[in-house]
NULUM-163003 format. One line per field, with one value per residue (C-alpha): residue in one letter; x, y, z. Coordinates in steps of 0.5 Angstrom, whole numbers, plus 2048, in hexadecimal, padded with zeros to 3 digits. Example, Ala and Ser with C-alpha at 12.3 -4.5 7.8 and 13.67 -1.06 7.14 Angstrom:
BEGIN
rovo c(A,S)
X c(819,81B)
Y c(7F7,7FE)
Z c(810,80E)
***
This chain:
BEGIN
rovo c(X,X,X,X,X,X,X,X,X,X,X,X,X,X,X,X,X,X,X,X,X,X,X,X,X,X,X,X,X,X,X,X,X,X,X,X,X,X,X,X,X,X,X,X,X,X,X,X,X,X,X,X,X,X,X,X,X,X,X,X,X,X,X,X,X,X,X,X,X,X,X,X,X,X,X,X,X,X,X,X,X,X,X,X,X,X,X,X,X,X,X,X,X,X,X,X,X,X)
X c(8B0,8B2,8B2,8B4,8AD,8AB,8B1,8AF,8A9,8AE,8AF,8A8,8A8,8A6,8A8,8A3,89E,899,894,898,89A,892,891,896,894,88D,88F,894,88F,888,882,886,889,885,887,88E,88E,88B,890,896,894,893,89A,89D,899,897,890,891,890,898,89B,8A2,8A8,8AA,8A3,8A3,8AA,8A7,8A1,8A6,8AA,8A4,8A2,8A8,8A6,89E,89D,8A2,89D,89E,8A5,8A6,8A1,8A6,8AC,8A9,8A7,8AE,8B1,8AD,8AF,8B6,8B6,8B2,8B8,8BD,8BA,8B8,8C0,8C2,8BD,8C0,8C7,8C6,8C2,8C4,8C4,8BF)
Y c(739,73C,744,749,74A,743,741,746,742,73C,740,742,74A,74C,752,758,75A,75F,75C,75B,762,764,75F,762,769,767,764,76A,76F,76B,76F,775,76E,76F,777,776,770,775,77B,776,774,77B,77D,778,779,771,76E,768,763,763,75C,75E,75F,766,769,765,769,76F,76E,76D,773,778,774,777,77F,77E,77D,77A,774,773,774,76E,76A,76C,769,763,762,763,75F,759,75A,75A,754,750,753,750,74A,748,749,745,740,73F,73F,73A,735,72E,72D,728)
Z c(886,88C,88C,891,891,893,898,89D,89F,8A1,8A7,8A8,8A5,89E,89B,89C,897,896,89A,8A0,8A0,89F,8A5,8A9,8A8,8AA,8B1,8B3,8B1,8B4,8B2,8AE,8AA,8A3,8A3,8A4,89F,89A,89C,89B,894,892,895,891,88B,88B,88B,890,88B,888,88A,887,88C,88A,88B,892,893,891,896,89C,89A,89A,8A1,8A4,8A2,8A6,8AE,8B2,8B3,8AB,8AB,8B0,8AC,8A7,8AB,8AC,8A5,8A3,8A8,8A6,89E,8A0,8A5,8A0,89B,89F,8A2,89A,898,89E,89C,895,897,89C,899,897,88F,88E)
***
């Protein structure tokens, strides 16, 4: 069955996950990535093992209240989530019935 979570793959874009957020924080913070990630989890009151969308949204919101680099990271993740949502909806609306 095709779902909004899987249809974005048709466009080469997957919905971001907690693991993606962690990777992004490590990349943008370089050698301080581990401590930046730990601070973010603490601010969001999460463990980092969550897989649900509300937790990811809470994490991204907490990211917007940290340093400027983390805020840019949050913006990038939000853009990716929004893009995926819109592409998935477009795919569902335009795919041929089979």
